[in-house]
C-alpha positions as CSV (number, residue, x, y, z in Angstrom):
1,M,-0.1,-0.3,-0.2
2,V,3.0,2.5,1.1
3,K,4.5,1.8,-2.8
4,Q,1.0,2.3,-4.5
5,F,0.8,5.7,-2.7
6,N,4.5,6.5,-3.3
7,Y,3.8,6.2,-7.1
8,R,0.9,8.2,-7.3
9,L,3.3,10.9,-5.7
10,I,5.9,10.2,-8.0
11,M,3.4,10.6,-10.6
12,I,1.8,13.6,-9.7
13,L,5.1,15.2,-9.1
14,I,6.1,14.4,-12.6
15,F,2.8,15.4,-14.0
16,V,3.4,18.8,-12.6
17,C,6.8,19.6,-13.6
18,L,6.5,18.7,-17.4
19,W,3.7,21.7,-17.0
20,G,6.0,24.0,-15.0
21,F,5.0,24.4,-12.0
22,P,7.1,24.6,-8.9
23,A,8.1,21.0,-7.3
24,F,8.0,20.7,-3.8
25,A,10.5,17.2,-4.0
26,A,11.3,17.6,-0.7
27,D,7.7,17.1,1.0
28,V,7.4,14.2,-0.8
29,A,8.5,10.6,0.0
30,F,9.5,8.1,-2.8
31,S,9.9,4.3,-3.3
32,E,13.3,3.3,-3.2
33,D,13.7,1.4,-6.5
34,S,12.4,5.0,-8.1
35,T,15.1,6.4,-10.6
36,L,12.8,9.3,-10.6
37,A,12.9,8.8,-6.8
38,G,16.8,9.5,-6.6
39,I,17.0,12.1,-9.1
40,I,14.4,14.4,-6.8
41,Q,15.9,13.3,-3.5
42,R,19.3,14.2,-4.7
43,G,18.2,17.5,-6.4
44,E,20.2,16.3,-9.6
45,L,19.7,14.5,-12.7
46,R,23.1,12.9,-13.7
47,I,23.4,12.8,-17.6
48,G,26.2,10.6,-19.2
49,L,28.1,11.3,-22.2
50,E,31.4,12.2,-23.2
51,A,32.9,15.5,-24.6
52,G,34.0,16.0,-28.1
53,Y,31.1,14.8,-29.7
54,L,30.3,17.7,-32.2
55,P,27.7,19.3,-32.1
56,F,26.1,17.3,-29.0
57,E,28.6,17.9,-26.3
58,M,31.7,20.0,-27.0
59,I,34.0,21.8,-24.5
60,D,33.7,26.0,-24.6
61,T,36.6,27.3,-24.9
62,R,35.1,30.5,-23.2
63,S,35.3,30.9,-19.1
64,G,32.0,30.8,-17.8
65,L,29.6,29.7,-20.6
66,R,27.1,27.7,-19.8
67,Q,29.7,26.4,-17.0
68,R,28.6,23.0,-15.3
69,E,30.2,20.5,-13.0
70,I,31.6,17.3,-14.7
71,R,32.0,14.3,-12.0
72,H,33.6,11.7,-13.9
73,G,33.1,8.9,-11.3
74,G,36.6,8.2,-11.7
75,L,36.3,6.9,-15.5
76,R,38.1,10.1,-16.2
77,Q,40.7,12.1,-14.5
78,K,38.9,12.7,-11.3
79,G,38.4,17.0,-9.9
80,R,38.9,18.5,-13.8
81,Q,36.0,20.7,-14.4
82,L,34.8,21.9,-17.9
83,S,32.5,24.4,-19.6
84,L,30.5,22.5,-21.9
85,M,27.9,23.9,-25.0
86,G,26.1,21.5,-27.5
87,F,22.9,20.7,-28.7
88,D,23.1,18.1,-25.4
89,I,24.0,20.6,-23.0
90,D,21.2,22.3,-23.7
91,V,18.3,19.7,-23.6
92,G,19.9,18.3,-20.4
93,I,19.5,21.5,-19.1
94,E,15.8,21.6,-20.1
95,M,14.9,18.6,-18.4
96,A,16.6,19.4,-15.4
97,K,14.6,21.8,-15.1
98,A,10.9,20.1,-15.9
99,L,12.5,17.7,-12.8
100,G,12.4,20.6,-10.9
101,V,16.8,19.6,-10.3
102,K,20.4,20.4,-11.5
103,P,21.8,19.3,-14.3
104,V,25.3,17.5,-13.8
105,F,26.6,16.7,-16.7
106,V,29.1,13.0,-16.5
107,D,32.1,13.3,-18.7
108,T,32.0,9.5,-19.5
109,L,35.2,7.2,-21.4
110,W,32.1,6.3,-24.2
111,P,32.9,2.7,-23.7
112,S,32.7,2.4,-20.3
113,I,28.9,4.4,-20.3
114,I,26.9,1.8,-20.2
115,P,28.3,0.0,-17.3
116,A,28.5,3.2,-16.0
117,L,24.4,3.8,-15.9
118,K,24.3,0.0,-14.5
119,L,26.8,0.8,-11.7
120,D,24.1,3.9,-10.8
121,R,26.9,6.6,-12.0
122,L,24.7,7.5,-14.4
123,D,20.8,8.8,-14.5
124,V,20.2,8.7,-18.3
125,I,22.5,8.0,-21.3
126,F,22.2,11.7,-23.8
127,G,25.7,11.2,-26.0
128,G,23.1,10.7,-29.5
129,M,23.7,7.3,-28.8
130,S,21.9,4.8,-31.4
131,V,19.5,2.4,-31.2
132,T,21.0,-1.2,-31.5
133,E,19.4,-4.2,-31.2
134,A,22.8,-5.3,-29.2
135,R,22.3,-2.1,-27.1
136,R,18.7,-2.7,-26.2
137,T,19.9,-6.5,-24.4
138,Q,21.7,-3.6,-21.7
139,V,19.5,-0.7,-21.5
140,D,15.9,0.3,-22.6
141,F,15.8,3.7,-25.1
142,A,13.3,6.4,-24.7
143,D,11.5,7.3,-27.9
144,P,14.1,8.4,-30.8
145,F,14.4,12.1,-31.6
146,M,16.4,12.1,-35.0
147,T,17.9,9.8,-37.0
148,V,21.5,9.7,-38.1
149,G,23.4,7.7,-40.5
150,Q,27.3,7.0,-41.0
151,T,29.9,8.5,-44.2
152,V,32.9,9.0,-44.6
153,L,36.5,11.7,-44.0
154,L,38.1,10.8,-46.6
155,N,41.7,12.1,-47.7
156,A,41.9,13.9,-50.9
157,R,44.7,11.8,-52.2
158,H,42.1,8.8,-53.1
159,E,39.5,11.3,-54.5
160,K,39.3,9.3,-58.2
161,A,40.1,6.0,-56.6
162,V,37.1,6.1,-53.3
163,K,33.7,7.3,-54.6
164,S,31.5,5.6,-52.0
165,Y,31.9,3.6,-48.4
166,K,32.2,0.4,-50.4
167,D,35.3,1.2,-52.5
168,L,37.4,1.1,-49.2
169,D,36.9,-2.4,-48.8
170,D,39.9,-3.3,-49.4
171,S,43.1,-3.6,-46.5
172,V,45.1,-1.0,-48.5
173,Y,42.9,1.6,-47.0
174,T,43.8,2.4,-43.4
175,V,39.9,3.7,-42.0
176,V,39.4,4.8,-38.8
177,S,36.8,5.4,-36.5
178,K,36.2,5.1,-32.4
179,P,35.6,1.7,-30.6
180,G,32.7,1.5,-28.9
181,T,30.6,3.6,-31.6
182,T,28.5,2.1,-34.9
183,G,31.3,3.9,-36.6
184,E,33.4,1.4,-35.4
185,A,30.5,-1.3,-36.3
186,A,29.8,-0.4,-40.1
187,V,33.3,-0.5,-40.6
188,L,33.7,-4.2,-39.4
189,K,30.6,-5.1,-40.9
190,M,30.3,-3.3,-44.3
191,I,33.9,-3.0,-44.9
192,P,35.6,-5.8,-43.3
193,R,38.6,-6.2,-45.8
194,A,39.8,-2.5,-45.1
195,T,42.6,-2.2,-42.7
196,Y,40.8,-0.8,-39.1
197,M,42.2,1.4,-36.6
198,P,40.7,2.4,-33.5
199,V,41.0,5.9,-32.3
200,N,40.0,7.7,-28.9
201,T,38.1,10.3,-29.7
202,E,36.1,11.5,-32.9
203,M,38.3,14.4,-33.5
204,A,41.8,12.1,-33.6
205,G,40.1,10.0,-36.2
206,A,38.9,13.1,-37.8
207,R,42.4,14.6,-37.4
208,R,43.9,11.7,-39.4
209,V,42.7,11.6,-42.2
210,L,43.5,15.9,-42.5
211,E,46.9,15.0,-41.6
212,G,47.1,12.2,-44.2
213,K,47.6,9.7,-40.9
214,A,44.7,7.9,-42.2
215,D,42.8,6.7,-45.4
216,A,39.2,7.1,-44.1
217,F,37.1,8.4,-40.9
218,V,33.9,6.5,-40.8
219,Y,31.4,8.3,-38.4
220,D,28.0,9.8,-38.0
221,L,27.0,12.8,-40.2
222,P,26.3,15.4,-37.8
223,F,29.7,14.9,-36.5
224,N,31.6,14.9,-39.9
225,A,29.8,17.6,-40.9
226,V,30.3,20.1,-38.3
227,F,34.3,18.8,-38.5
228,M,34.4,19.7,-42.3
229,A,32.8,23.6,-41.7
230,I,35.0,24.1,-38.9
231,N,37.9,22.9,-40.8
232,P,37.8,23.8,-44.2
233,S,40.6,22.2,-45.9
234,D,41.3,21.0,-49.9
235,Q,42.5,17.8,-48.3
236,V,39.6,16.3,-46.9
237,I,36.2,15.4,-48.9
238,F,33.6,14.4,-47.3
239,L,31.4,11.7,-48.7
240,D,28.2,12.9,-47.2
241,E,25.4,10.7,-48.1
242,P,24.9,8.7,-45.4
243,F,25.3,5.1,-46.3
244,T,23.5,3.6,-42.2
245,E,20.0,4.6,-41.1
246,E,20.3,5.0,-37.2
247,P,17.5,6.2,-34.6
248,I,19.2,7.9,-31.3
249,A,17.6,8.1,-28.3
250,W,18.6,8.7,-24.4
251,A,19.0,5.5,-23.1
252,I,17.9,4.5,-19.0
253,R,18.3,1.3,-16.8
254,K,16.5,-1.3,-17.7
255,N,12.6,-2.1,-16.7
256,D,12.2,1.8,-15.0
257,P,8.3,2.3,-17.2
258,D,7.6,5.6,-14.9
259,F,11.3,7.4,-16.0
260,L,10.3,6.3,-19.6
261,K,6.9,7.4,-19.2
262,F,8.5,11.0,-18.4
263,L,11.5,10.8,-20.8
264,N,9.0,10.3,-23.6
265,E,6.2,12.8,-22.2
266,F,9.3,14.8,-22.3
267,L,10.3,14.4,-25.6
268,A,6.6,15.4,-27.1
269,K,6.3,18.5,-25.0
270,I,9.9,20.5,-26.4
271,K,9.0,19.5,-29.4
272,A,5.0,20.8,-29.5
273,D,6.3,23.8,-28.0
274,G,9.4,24.2,-30.0
275,R,12.0,24.5,-28.1
276,F,13.8,21.4,-29.7
277,D,13.9,23.2,-32.7
278,K,14.9,26.4,-31.6
279,I,18.1,24.0,-30.3
280,Y,18.1,21.9,-33.0
281,N,18.3,25.1,-34.9
282,E,21.1,26.5,-33.6
283,W,23.3,23.2,-33.0
284,F,23.2,21.7,-36.1
285,K,22.3,24.5,-38.7
286,G,24.1,27.4,-36.6
287,T,27.6,28.6,-37.1
288,D,28.1,31.2,-34.4
289,W,29.5,28.6,-31.7
290,H,32.3,26.9,-34.1
291,R,34.6,29.3,-33.6
292,F,34.7,28.0,-29.5
293,A,34.3,24.2,-29.8
294,R,37.3,22.1,-28.8
């Protein structure tokens, strides 16, 4: 009976927050197994991501802009603080507002991000995570908020020989991507004969192609498009036709229908009231931020 009562209080609180009214979380009792209860009790929404994924989350070189504490949970250098900006940062701020709590962006190495979620170091994974069947066995996904696909940054010396990703399926080509991503999975599955080399970050992979240290970089369309806009060069060719189709969504621990319901209703609301489009246009179509990103 107590759990049922607490469940109703949680639902009332979420409804109130979603529609912009004050939430008096401190006065409400929550069931122990609710992620939402933990968020409200802490006064923090812990959002997992990895800084450097343009234009979702980037280090802002300007001091003080969207300054948020970065907690690494032992996964990166402890105590480091970054100023972050990007699509996910603005959406995370809006999500935390809806819950009446503070956003905490947890900068986590990508291969460790699902384990960190399972260990309760995070409440939700952002970071432009593609929905895959393999990941569905470990996490639950909210409704997708956009669809992307894999594209290629190609060193210009191969302009005549390589017209699509298929032409890279030869051991003479060194192709790079990032471990644990759908970019890596696409290379291994769709161009398996290429000489594959993993890189630690998206930026490192793109720069290897720019510097002529790799023949091609396979990664998500948004990152590659923004990298080309920020780093115009006749040394790199952007094969911008996606050769995969990947929905992107927020991920949470499995079997948490209350939190999933909140996320889906929050997404529907910000899409309906124009906030999603405003944030999307700023980061995916705007260019004012380019010179401040790292």
